[in-house]
Each structure stands twice: as C-alpha cells, then as structure tokens.
N, C-alpha and C positions, 0 to 999 in steps of 0.2 A: 305905340308907333310901329308900323310894319318894318320888317327887316329888308334892307335894300337888296341883299343877296345872301348866299350861303356863308360867305366870309364874315359878314357882320355877325351872323348868329354864332359861328365858331368862336369869334373873338369874345362874345358875351359868355359862352360856355367856359372859355379859358379864364376869364376874369372871375367867374364864380367858383372856379376850382373843379369844374365838371369835365375838363378835357385832359387827356393824357397824350403827350407828345412821345411817340415811339421813335427814338433816335437810332436804335440799332437796325441793321439791315434786315428787311423782311422780304421774302420771296412772294411774287404775285401768284405763284403756283401753290395752292393749298394753304399757305401760311396765313394769308390775310383772312381767309375763311375761318381758320382755327382761332385766330385772335378774336374775331367778332363773336364766335361761339362761346369763348371763355368769358368775354367781357360782359355779356348780357346775363350770365349766370353768377355774377358777383353782386354784392349788396348795393354798391353805388351805381352800377351800370354806367361807367364813364364813357364819354365820347372818345374816339381814338383818332389821332392824326399820325399816319405813317410817313416819316420824313425821308426815308431812304429805301428805295425799292430796287431789288436786284435787277440789273440790266438796264436801268433807266437813269438819266442824268439828274443832277441836283436841281431841285425846283419842281420836279414832278412828284406830287404827294397824293396820298389817298386818305379820305375821311370816311368814317363810319360810326355807327351807334350814336348819331346826333339826337334822335328822338325815339328812345327805346321804351318809353313809358308815358303814362298820361300826364305826369307832372311836367316832363320836358315838352310834351305837346302843348300844355297850357302856356308854357314860356314862349314857344314858337308862335302861338296864336294870340299872344298878348292878353292872357287871362291871369288872374291870381293863381299862384302855384297850388294853393290848397283848395281850389274850386272842386266841388263835387262833380262826379260824372254826370248826373242828371242835369245839374245847372249848366255844365259846359255844353251839353247837347242842345239844351234850350237856347242858350246864348248863340251858338253856331247858327241855329235856325233863324233867330232874330236878325243876325247880320245878313244872312243869305236872302232875306226877303227884299233886300235892296241891292240888286246886282250893280256893279260898277264896271262899265265897259273898259276894255284895255285901250291903251293909246299907242299909236305908232310913232316911234322916235327915229331920227335919221340914222343913228348908229349906237353902239354900246360896246362894253368890254368884251362881249362874246365875239367881236370882230377883230380883236387884236391881231390874230394870226389867221390867214386864210390859205386853204389848199383846195385845188379843184382838179378834176380829172385824174390823171396818173400820179399826181402829187399826193393823193389821199392815202393815208395809212392808218387804219384803225388801231394797229398795234403800236402806234406812236405813244399810246396811253397805256398805263399799267393795268390793263383789264384783267381781273382775277379769274382764275379757275378756282371756284370756292371749295369744292369737295372732290375727292378722287373719282367718284362715280359720274360727275358731270361730263357731258359729251364734248365740252370745249370751254373756251373762255367766254363768259357772259358779260356783254357790255351793259345790258339793260336789266337791272334788278330794282332800281329806285330812280325813276326817270319819267319823262313825258314823251309819248308818241303822238305827233300831231298830224291829223289828216283832215280833208274837207270833202263834203258831199259835192260831187261835180255838178249837180243840178241846182242846188240851192245856195251853195257857197258856205253852208253852215259848218263850223269848225268842231272837231272833236279832239279832246285830249285824253288819251288812255294810257294804260301801262300794260305792255305785253313783253314777254321775255324775248331777249335778243342774243343769239349766239354768233360769235365772230367765226365766219368761215375762213376768211383770209383778210388781207389788208384793205380790200374795198368791197366786201360783200358780207351781208348778215343774214342769218336765218331768223324768222319771226314766227311766233306761235300766237294766233288769235282764236279764242274760243268762238264757236258759232253763236250768234246772237249779240255779240259785242258790236258797238256802233262802228268801229273800224271795219268789221266784217261786212256790214251793210254798205259802207263806202266802197270797199274793194269790189263788191259785186256790181255796183253801179259803174265803176271804172272799167271792169271787165266787159260789161254790156256795151260800152263805147269802143272797146278794143284798144284802150289806152292804159299803160302802166300807171299805178297810183302814186302820186307824189307823197313823200313821207319826210317828216323832220323829226329828229330825236334829240332831246336836250337832257343834259346831265348837270347836276350841281347848281341848282337854283334855290330861291327861297323855298323852304320846306313845305309851305302851304300849297305850292303848285302841284307837286306830285301827289299830295294828299287828295286834291280834287281830281286827279287823273284816275283815282280809285273809286270815285263817287259815282253812284248810279243815277245820274241826272237823266231826265227824259231826253229822248232823241231830239237833237237840234239846239239844246241848251249849251251855251258857250262856257266851258269850264273856266276859262280865263276871266270871264265876267264874274263868275261866282267866287273865284279866288280873290278877285278885287274886292268883292263884298266882305270876304273873310278878313282880308288885310286892312280893310277900311281905306284903301288907296288903290288906284288903277295899276294893273300890271303893264309895264312898259315892254312893248314888242318891237322887234326890228324885222325887216323883210329878209328872207333867205337869199342866197346868192344864185341858186340854180333851180329852185322850185318855187311855185306861187303859194308860199306859206309864210307865216310869221312866227317868231320864236322869242322867248324872254331875252331881253337885251343883256341881262347880267348873268346868264347861264355860263357855266365854266366851259362846256363843250357842246357843240352843235354838229350833228351829222345829218346831211341832206342826201336824198336819193329817191329812187322809184322802186316800187314793189312790182316785180316782173309778172307778166301774165302767163308766161310759159315755163320759166326756169324753176326747177325744183331740186332741192338737195336735202339729204338727211339732217335733222336737227334734234338735239337732245342726246340722251336724257338730261334732266335737270332736277336738282333738289328743290322741290316745290314747297309752297306755303302749307300744303297738307302735312308736311313732315315726312313725306315719302318721295321717292324718285318719280318725277313725271316721265311718261313714256317717251321713248325715242320715236320721233315722227319721220317715217321713211320718205315722205314726199312733201316736204315743207316749202312754203314760198320763200323767195329770196329778195332781199333789198339790195340793189346795186347802188353803191355810194357815188355821188357826183360832186360833193363838196364836204369839207370839214372846216369849221372855224372854231377858234377857242381863245380863251384868255391867256395872257402871259403867265407862265408858271401855273398851268391849270391844276386845280384840285379835283381829282377823280372821286366821285361820290359812290362808295361801295355799300352794298347791303346784302347780308347773308339771309337767304330764305332757309327752309329746312325745318327740322324738328323743333317745335316751340319749346321754350320761348325764343322768339327771334324778333328783330326790330320791325319787320314787315307787319307782324300781328298787331302792334299797337296802332299803327297808322290805319290799317284796313278796318280795325275795330271801331275807330272813331268815325271814319267816313261812312261805313255801312250803317252804324247806329244812327248817326245824324241824318243820313239819307232817308231811313225809314221814318224817323220822327218828322222830318220835313214833309215827306209824302203824306203822312197822316193829317197834316194841317192843310196841305194844298188840295188833297182829294177828299176831305170831309170825314176824317175819323178822329174826332177830338177825344174819343174814349181811350185812345192809346196815349198813355202819359209818360212812358219811358221805354227805351230800347237799349239792349246791351248785347254785344257779341261776346259769348263766353270765352274766357282765356283758353289758349291752346286749340281754339277752333276758329281760325281766322275769319271765316264767314259761314261756316256750315251750321252752327247752332246759335240761334238768336233767342234771347229771352225778352219778352215785353211784359209790361204791366198795364192793366186796363181798369177804368172805372166801370165795373160791371153792373148793368141795370136790367138785363133780360137773358132768358135762357138761350143757349146757342151762340152767345156773343163771342165767346172765346174762339170758337171755330171760325166765325166771320173775321175776327181780327187776325188770326193766323193766316187765313187765305189772303187777306190784304197784304201781309208781309211777303208772301210768295209772289203776289202780283206786282208789287211795287218795290220789293227789295232787290238785292243784287242777283237776280235770277241769271243763270240756273244754279248759282253757287249754294243757295240756302237749302240745306237738307232737313234740318230739325228746327221746330219752333216750340218754345215753352211759353205758355201764357199764364201770367200770375195776376193776383189781385193787386189793388192799389197800395195795400199796406206792405208789399214786398219790394225791397230795394233790389232791383234786378242786377245792379252792378256789384252786388254782394253775392258771390256764388253760393256761399253757405245758406243764405236766405232762400235762394232759388231751390236748392236741394231740400231744404226744410219744407218748402211749399209742396214739392213733389212727394215727399215722404208723408205729409199729413193731410193733403187735400186731394190726392189722386187715388181713384179706384180704377185699376188698369182696364177692366172690361168696359167701363163707362167712359173713361177720360183719355184713353190713348187711341189714336187713329193712325192708320197706315194707308197712304194713298200711293198705289203702285204705278209704275211705268210713266213717270213724269220726266220732263227734260232735266237732265243732270249734268254736272260738270264732267267734261272728258278727262279730268284729272283725278276723279274720285277713286282712291285706292281700294275702296271696298267692293268695287265692281270689276269683274274680269275685263281685261283690256279689250277683248273682242266684243263685249257687250256695253262698253261705256257710251254715254250719251243719254241713256235711260236709267232712271233709278227710282227709289221710293222716297216719299216724304213722310216725316213723322211729326205728328202734332200731339203735344202733351198739354192737356187742360189742367193746370195746377191751380185753378180757381175754386172757390167754394161753389157747389152746385146750386142752381136756382130752380130746384124741382118743387113740385107741389108740397104744401105744408103738411099734408097727411103723411108724407115720407120723411120730412124733416121739420117736425112741429117745434114751436117754441117750447123750451123746457124751463120749469121753475128753478131747477138747480143751476141753470146757466143765466139766471136773472132775466128770463124771458127771451133769451136769444136762441137762434136755431142751431148754432154751432158752438163748440166748446170755447170757453174764455181763455185768454192768454194767461200763462203762468208767469206773472211778473210781480215784483214787490210793488206795493201801492205808492202812489205819487207823493203822498205826504212823507213817508219814510225815506224815499229816494231823495227828496229835496233836502231833508235834514242831513243825510249822509253826504250829499254833494257839498253843502255848506261846511261840514266838518272837514271834508277832504281838502277844501280850499284853505281853511284855517290852519290845518296841519302842514300845508305846503307839500302835499304828497305828489309824486310825479304823475304827469298825465292829466 
C-alpha cells in the first residue's frame, strides 16, 4: 500500500526501530548538517527527527535520513527489503508502464495554514544552513519544484537548489537543458514571470520522480502514481495556476522574475564539492505559503558522499536508463547502476553482447537517454557481471579491458556546470569517457578457440566445480553455520 504522506512513513520507521528522536536542542545553523553527516556514516543509518530547534517554537520539527540506502527505498516503494538491485529496477519499470494520472481534490492538510503577500515568511520554518561554506540557508535540497509549459500546459516536477534570500524571496539554480529551463524560456518569450510552486515533506516517491529524466512533457506525478500504485492527490494553489500534493508539509508559491537577479550560492553539491557562487541568479518572489499544522521540515544534506541524496538519485537515474532502453528499443541493456559516491557521473551497464561495436552503441544510448548532461563516464560490462556489485565491475575492467582498444574519450561534450574537474570559466563543456569492459568480439584469427579452454575463446572462470559446491552447501546447512 502507498504511504499517504511523509508522516505515515516516519511512523513506520519508528515502529521498526529505524528512527531516532533527537530531543536535545539542535541549531539550524550547521548542526543539523553535521548530525546528518554523522548518521549516514553509522552502520544502521538511522532516520532522524529533531524535536527542538534553536529559535523555533515547540511543534516545528525537522526530519532527515529517511531513505539513505536501497533497503529503505525498497520499504518506501513497497518492495521486499531484500530485493536485489536489478530486480528492483525491473519492477520499477514494470510499474511505470502504466501511469496513473493524479486527481484534483478540494483541499488537503497542506492548506491547514495559509499566508499570502506580506504575511509570507520563509524563515518561519527552521531552514538549515548545512555547512559553513554554504552561501545561505537552503530551503530546497529534497523537494519538488513544479512548473508548466505555458503553450501546452504540460507539467514538470524537478529538483533545483533553492537559497533563501529573505523572508519572501528565493534564489534558484537550474542547469541549462533541464525542463524547467525550457519552461522559463517560453515564459520569458511571452514577457511573463514564470509561476512556480515548491513543496517539501511529501511521500518520498514524489521527490524521487523529480530527479527522474523522463522525456519532456511526461507528467512526473502520473509516473509517481504508477510507482505508488495509487493516484497522487493534488490541490490547486492559492496564487498561481499550479497544483501541488495535498499532503505536503509545506508549499511555497511564487513567480520567477524576468528581470531581478541576485547572487546565489555557493552550495555543498552532490558532487561532494562546493558548487560555484552564481553572481547573477534568477529570483523567485513568494506570493503565498501554506503548510500543515506543526509542519515537519524535510532536510537533506548533500555534499561529500555518502549522503542521502546519492541513494535516491542512483535509483532514479538507473531506473530511467533501464526504462528508456525498453521504450526506445535497446533490449540488449539488461541492467544499469550508478556507482556509489558518483551520484550520476559514472554509470555501469551490462549488455547481452552479440556484435562487434555494441558496447559503444549502448554507451552512446546512455548519453542520449540518461540524465544528460550529468553523465560523464559509462562502463559497459557483459551480462555475467552484476553491475550493482562494484567489485565485479572493477574485476571486469581489470580482466577484459585493453586500454588502447577499449577506452574512448569524446571531447567537448555538454557537461554539468557543477563539474568540479573543469575550471569554473570553462564549465559547460567537458569530456566523456567510455570503458568497454566486455569481452571483444574480434575475428577468430585474433581470439581463436583454444583446446586448453575447452574450445572457448576466453579464459575460463576459476571456480570450484558445481558438484563440490553443492556438497559443501549441504554440509554448511547441516552444521547450521552462519550465513
């Protein structure tokens, strides 16, 4: 069954013993970030609920670390906790084949309290400054930013960093090529500021889809409905022509100015490094804020991995690539995985290889249909490699790659403006790296079958034989040995 809201999921985590209530006073400035940094580096990776925030009244709480790993994502997505990565990605795709349109409801808990105009105050909420180098307090680190194409009415749900300038204005950073960027360009052409809605603290499936690279025009709320196996309930905003999740904790409405610009950043980004300070960033002027009674602020620390963001983006990017492979006719791609500590820059895929040059074709498909321009490196493996096991990927690179033959560098491609490997003045263009870690399919005169390998072209695996392994497995069970 889908979770009605974030509170229901938090209640389950507490029932399972996965939630820590932090009852001592915690400061919104730096301390929340440090708590989250520490928690993800512990064995259990507990969810945290901060119950007393310096300078804020009783009832204003902060939640973080709800989905720091694949096991908790399995819980949030209503999968068995021990589901394998590959199985989860396939099941996500199967669900998403049947979108469930959202439904409009008259009202919801997000309307419990309403503020408009001069009553709006973003700092009513305990918005953290996560690390000392951040340029300010960041409202948006795990959230949904909702915009619409003014020509078609198609909705987009994305995730873009949001810095609080003051009580009623925000700075926003949108990478070129993101769907909200295209929306904004259309609104500019009309000479009208772009309506924007920002939601925090909803069913965790919704921000997961805000990270997903769905094709332009696909409604992320419909795909989230497919994932939840139930429609997302939306309510109309107070001051903009947009709809938002009815059970969100906090909703911020406003317009993205055509002319106003203010410095934004720096910010501790998903790359694990500081994202640059933007000298001339666009501004969202807030027109309304609605929220639940005693709102729970949903915090998430980005920065040097491991961090909670990495687990979510890894699932959304891998599932997106797998889904694209089925939609656009690449059934040879059988699995995809975003390598840990590389939120989206390095992706490993496995393929059923049947022809020479196939690995390069598959890698180019990932660049075309993956989360461009974020993907830097693609490693292509054979079907026998479990790409969710980093050790197996490294083993394939070690044993199947000849550098002069299997490594390709493609220069001057569209690259993330946050890439720390590129000098700030040159960002936007970078190199792509493809590693073909599959066995080569070259002519047999170069790789002939060998009698010492039982007629195979490549060395056999060094493994105990199946008969002996079966006997030891039976003995292990009889002796009741662990594992």
